N, C-alpha and C positions, 0 to 999 in steps of 0.2 A: 475507582481510582487505583493506581498501581501502589505496590508496597515498595518502600525503599530497600534496595539491595545494593551493596557495593558492587561496582562493575556494571551497573545498569543505568547509564546516563539518560536513557530515554524512558524511565519509568513513568513519566507523566505524559507520554505519547498515547494518542488515542487512534485506533485503527478501525476503519470501515471496511469489511471484507465483502467483496462482491460475490454474486451468486456462482461465479465460475470457479470459486475456491471452496474447498471442503469446510464444513463446520468443524471438523477436527482441528483445523488451523486456528480457528477462533478459540477453541478450548486450549490448544497449545500456547497461544499467546497469553491467555488469561492466567494459566498456570505459572507462567514466568513473570507475572506481575504487571503485564500491560493491560490497558483497557482496550477491549476489542468487542465489536458487535458485527453480526452478519446482516446484510441487507434484508434478508427474509425475516429477521427478528424485529425489523422496524416496519414491517408490512411493505417493503419496497422490492419484493421479489420480482414483480412484473414492471417496476418503474423504468422509465427511460434513462439512458446513460446520463443525460444532462441533469436529470433530477437527482441521481445518485451523486454526481460531482457537486451539484448545488448543496446538498445536504452536508457533504464532507467539508466544503468550504464554510458553510455556516457554523458547523460544530468544531471547526479547526481540527479535522481528522485527516489521517493519512489513508489513502485508498490502496487496497491490495486487490489485484485482479489478474485475470489471464485474458482479458478482453482487449484486444488491440485498439478497439474504437476509442477507448479513453485517451490513448496517446494522440490520436487524430484530432479529437475534440480539443485537447489542450493546446495542440499546435495551432489549430484554426482560431481559437479564441484568444490566444496569447496570454492566457491566464497565468498568474504567479502562484496560484494554489488551486487544488490541494496537491500536495506531494503525492506521487503515485508509484507504486511498485507494480510492474507488470511482469508476470511470469510467462516465458516462452520456452516451454520445456517439452522434450519428446515424452518424458515420463513424468507427468504432473501429479504423481501420487501424494497424498497428504504427508506421508513420512518424508519424502524428498523435499517438498516445499518447506516443511518445518525445519528440516536439517539446514537448508539454505538460510532461512530466516534466522536461525539460531546463530550461525556463523557470521552472518552479514549485518544484521541490525545494529550491533554495537559499533561497527565501523562506519556506518552511514547516518547515525542519529543527528549529528549536527547539520549536515546538508538537508536532511529531511525536515528539520525545523524551519529552514530557510525557503524551501520550495524547489524540489527537484523531481525529475522523472527518472526512475531506476528501471532498466530492462534486464531482467535475469534470464539468461540463456544457459544452455547446458555447459558451455565451456568458458563463458565470460559474463561479466556484469558490466553494463554500461550505464553511465549517469550523466544527465544533462540538467543544468540549471533551468528553472522556469523564470520567465516565459520562454518558450521555445521560439527561437528566431532562426529563420532559414539562413544557413551558412552560405557564404559566396565562394 
C-alpha cells in the first residue's frame, strides 16, 4: 500500500508494469509511495497480453507498457478497464520514463481512476476515455 503524502492524490493507485518497461520504473514508483509490480514478479513474463489485461482488471490496477498491442486490444474489446499508460518514445530509458511519470501522474490520477488510455509520445501526451469508440 502507498503511504500518504500531501500532493499525491493517487497514493492508493496500483500499477502493473509490463515487461516492456524497466524494473527500475517499478522501484521508482514504489519509492514515491505507489503500489507497483512488474509482470515478471507475478510469473507473467511470458503471458499473453489478454492475460495481463485480465489480471489488471481483476486487481483494479493501471497498466504501464510500451506495447501498442494493448491499445488495440482495448479498442477491439471496448473495455472500460484497465486504465493503460502506453509509452511511445524514441528514447525509452528508465530515467526518461520515470521523469515523465513524475511530472504526469499527479495531473492524470482522476481520469486514471475512471478508465482511460494515455499515450505518451516524445512531444505530447494523448488521453482518451475508455471504452474506445471509433470516432466518426
